[in-house]
C-alpha positions in Angstrom: -18.0 71.6 6.0 -14.7 69.9 5.2 -14.7 66.3 4.1 -12.3 63.8 5.6 -10.3 61.5 3.4 -8.4 58.3 4.2 -4.7 58.5 3.6 -4.0 57.3 0.1 -2.2 54.2 1.2 -5.0 53.1 3.5 -7.6 53.8 0.8 -5.8 51.6 -1.7 -5.4 48.9 0.9 -9.1 49.0 1.6 -10.0 48.8 -2.1 -7.7 45.9 -2.7 -8.7 43.9 0.3 -10.4 40.6 -0.7 -14.1 40.2 0.1 -14.9 38.5 3.4 -18.5 37.8 2.5 -20.6 37.4 -0.6 -23.4 35.4 -2.2 -24.1 33.9 -5.5 -27.0 32.3 -7.4 -26.8 28.5 -7.8 -29.0 25.8 -9.3 -30.4 22.7 -7.8 -31.0 19.8 -10.2 -30.9 16.0 -10.0 -30.2 16.2 -6.3 -27.1 18.4 -6.3 -26.3 22.1 -5.8 -24.2 23.6 -8.6 -22.6 27.1 -8.4 -20.4 29.2 -10.6 -16.9 29.4 -9.2 -13.2 29.7 -10.2 -10.5 27.2 -9.2 -6.9 27.6 -10.3 -8.1 30.3 -12.8 -10.6 27.9 -14.4 -14.1 29.4 -14.3 -17.1 27.2 -14.7 -20.0 25.3 -13.0 -18.9 23.5 -9.8 -20.7 21.0 -7.6 -20.9 22.5 -4.1 -20.5 19.5 -1.8 -20.1 19.8 2.0 -19.7 16.0 2.2 -16.6 16.0 -0.1 -13.4 16.4 1.9 -11.4 17.9 -1.0 -11.8 20.6 -3.6 -11.4 19.1 -7.1 -10.6 20.4 -10.5 -11.9 18.1 -13.3 -9.0 16.4 -15.2 -10.4 17.6 -18.5 -10.4 21.2 -17.3 -6.9 20.8 -15.7 -5.5 19.4 -18.9 -7.0 22.2 -21.0 -5.5 24.8 -18.6 -2.1 23.2 -18.9 -1.8 21.6 -15.5 0.1 18.2 -15.6 0.1 17.5 -11.8 -2.7 15.9 -9.9 -2.1 17.9 -6.7 -2.2 21.6 -7.1 -2.3 24.7 -4.9 -3.8 28.0 -5.9 -6.8 30.4 -5.7 -10.4 29.4 -5.3 -13.1 32.0 -5.9 -16.7 31.4 -4.7 -19.6 33.8 -4.0 -17.3 36.8 -4.2 -14.8 35.5 -1.8 -11.2 34.8 -2.9 -9.2 32.1 -1.1 -5.5 31.9 -1.8 -3.1 28.9 -1.6 -5.8 26.2 -1.3 -5.0 22.6 -2.1 -6.8 21.3 -5.2 -6.9 17.7 -6.4 -7.2 16.9 -10.1 -9.6 14.0 -10.6 -12.0 12.4 -13.1 -15.5 13.7 -12.2 -17.5 12.2 -15.1 -19.5 9.9 -12.9 -20.8 12.8 -10.8 -21.8 14.9 -13.8 -23.6 12.4 -16.1 -27.1 13.4 -14.9 -26.4 17.2 -15.2 -27.2 19.2 -18.4 -24.0 21.2 -18.4 -20.3 20.3 -18.1 -19.0 20.4 -14.6 -15.6 21.9 -13.9 -15.0 20.3 -10.5 -16.2 20.2 -6.9 -16.0 22.8 -4.1 -15.4 20.7 -1.0 -15.4 21.1 2.8 -11.7 21.9 2.9 -12.4 25.3 1.3 -15.6 26.0 3.3 -14.6 25.0 6.8 -13.4 28.5 7.9 -16.7 30.1 6.9 -20.4 30.3 7.6 -22.2 28.8 4.5 -25.9 29.5 4.0 -27.7 27.4 1.4 -31.2 28.2 0.1 -32.5 25.6 -2.4 -35.5 27.5 -3.8 -34.6 29.9 -5.2 -31.1 28.5 -5.1 -28.6 30.8 -3.5 -25.4 30.4 -1.5 -23.8 32.9 0.9 -20.3 32.7 2.3 -19.2 34.8 5.3 -16.6 34.9 8.0 -19.2 35.4 10.7 -22.9 34.4 11.1 -25.0 37.5 10.1 -28.5 38.3 9.2 -31.7 36.8 10.6 -31.8 33.0 10.5 -34.9 31.7 12.2 -33.5 28.2 13.0 -36.0 25.5 13.8 -33.1 23.2 14.8 -29.5 23.6 15.8 -27.3 20.5 15.6 -23.8 20.2 17.0 -21.4 19.6 14.1 -18.1 17.9 14.3 -15.6 16.4 11.8 -14.8 12.8 10.7 -12.5 11.9 7.8 -12.3 15.5 6.7 -16.0 15.9 6.5 -18.5 17.7 8.7 -20.8 15.4 10.6 -24.0 15.5 12.6 -26.0 12.8 14.5 -28.8 10.9 12.9 -30.5 7.5 13.5 -31.6 4.9 11.0 -33.8 1.8 11.3 -34.7 -1.1 9.0 -37.4 -2.5 11.3 -35.8 -4.9 13.7 -32.5 -3.0 13.9 -31.7 0.6 14.7 -28.5 2.6 14.7 -27.4 6.1 15.8 -24.2 7.6 14.6 -22.4 10.4 12.7 -23.6 11.3 9.2 -22.0 13.8 6.8 -24.5 16.3 5.3 -23.8 16.9 1.7 -25.5 19.5 -0.5 -23.9 17.9 -3.5 -24.8 14.4 -2.6 -27.7 13.1 -4.8 -29.3 10.5 -2.6 -31.4 11.2 0.5 -29.3 8.9 2.7 -26.4 6.5 2.2 -25.1 4.1 4.8 -21.5 2.9 5.2 -21.2 -0.6 3.9 -19.4 -1.5 7.1 -22.8 -1.2 8.8 -25.4 -2.0 6.2 -26.2 -4.5 3.4 -28.9 -4.7 0.7 -30.1 -8.3 1.0 -31.9 -9.5 -2.2 -29.9 -7.2 -4.5 -28.6 -9.1 -7.6 -24.9 -9.7 -7.1 -24.0 -8.4 -10.5 -25.8 -5.1 -9.7 -24.2 -4.5 -6.3 -22.1 -1.6 -7.6 -25.4 0.2 -8.5 -26.1 0.6 -4.8 -23.1 3.0 -4.5 -22.8 6.7 -5.5 -23.8 7.3 -9.2 -25.6 3.9 -9.3 -29.2 3.4 -10.3 -30.5 1.2 -7.5 -32.1 2.9 -4.5 -33.6 0.5 -2.0 -35.9 1.9 0.6 -34.8 2.6 4.1 -37.5 2.0 6.7 -36.8 5.1 8.8 -34.4 8.0 9.4 -34.6 10.2 12.4 -32.9 13.6 11.9 -33.2 17.1 13.3 -36.2 16.0 15.4 -38.2 14.6 12.5 -38.8 11.1 11.2 -38.7 10.2 7.5 -40.0 6.8 6.4 -39.4 4.7 3.3 -36.9 7.0 1.7 -34.6 6.1 -1.2 -31.2 5.0 0.1 -27.9 3.6 -1.0 -24.5 2.5 0.2 -21.1 4.2 0.4 -17.6 2.7 1.0 -16.5 2.6 4.6 -13.8 5.2 4.9 -13.7 5.7 8.7 -15.3 3.5 11.4 -16.8 6.6 13.0 -18.6 7.7 9.7 -22.0 6.0 9.6 -23.1 7.5 6.3 -24.2 10.5 4.4 -27.3 12.7 4.2 -27.9 14.1 0.8 -29.5 17.1 -0.8 -32.8 15.5 -1.6 -33.3 15.3 2.2 -31.6 18.5 3.2 -33.5 20.5 0.6 -36.5 20.4 2.9 -34.8 23.2 4.9 -32.7 26.3 4.5 -29.3 25.5 5.8 -26.6 27.3 7.7 -23.3 25.5 8.1 -21.6 27.5 10.9 -18.3 25.9 10.6 -16.4 28.2 13.1 -19.1 27.6 15.7 -19.5 23.9 15.0 -23.2 24.0 14.3 -25.6 23.1 11.5 -28.8 25.2 11.7 -32.0 24.3 9.8 -34.8 26.8 9.1 -38.1 26.3 7.3 -37.8 26.5 3.5 -39.1 29.6 1.9 -42.7 29.1 0.6 
């Protein structure tokens, strides 16, 4: 029986084509997901954060690699997928990395992820990136997902007892607090004035929120914080300590966030 071969040109094109799907091990510690990646040729551990609108290369890493600009464009490699000509900001990330045991090279943000389906398992920690939803995903909840201020958002509701509010929250697998509320909507009465900054990201104060309603469930008395108001339509942020109760599928092309039971 004769064997069929692809024409040489087609075969070479097939071999050289960038991967459209892949997965990688990650680690989940101190409330954030960290994954090995490469940004602008700089390999290292990156915080994976769906609530960050921009992909970031740490300034220390950028300086070591010889980049003098603060706005770059180049290749990002994550989970076996190579993405070319992506904007990359150079920023100081020290505040985000202080609680982690290894140096952090930067942040993989929503701008890189938005054309893909992103699956996140927290235990064991793995991420999968693909162009189309594939494989069995027994979702217990499917939430419409939109965009506000360059971030994906879903609906949730919060209450402090006498007051309740429903609005758009950005789900962040690299955000280290269960929930943060926009400081245009919430305050922390009783907090010492000289400690107010500790209510914001990377601070050490975590007042308790009476209740959060999300994905058909109610969570009570969870640690919370504030975030700077960046858009009137953005009510707050849902962080990895809350989201890690599920397996997640961010189906960005379809505009859906799917949640499945965590693996036992």
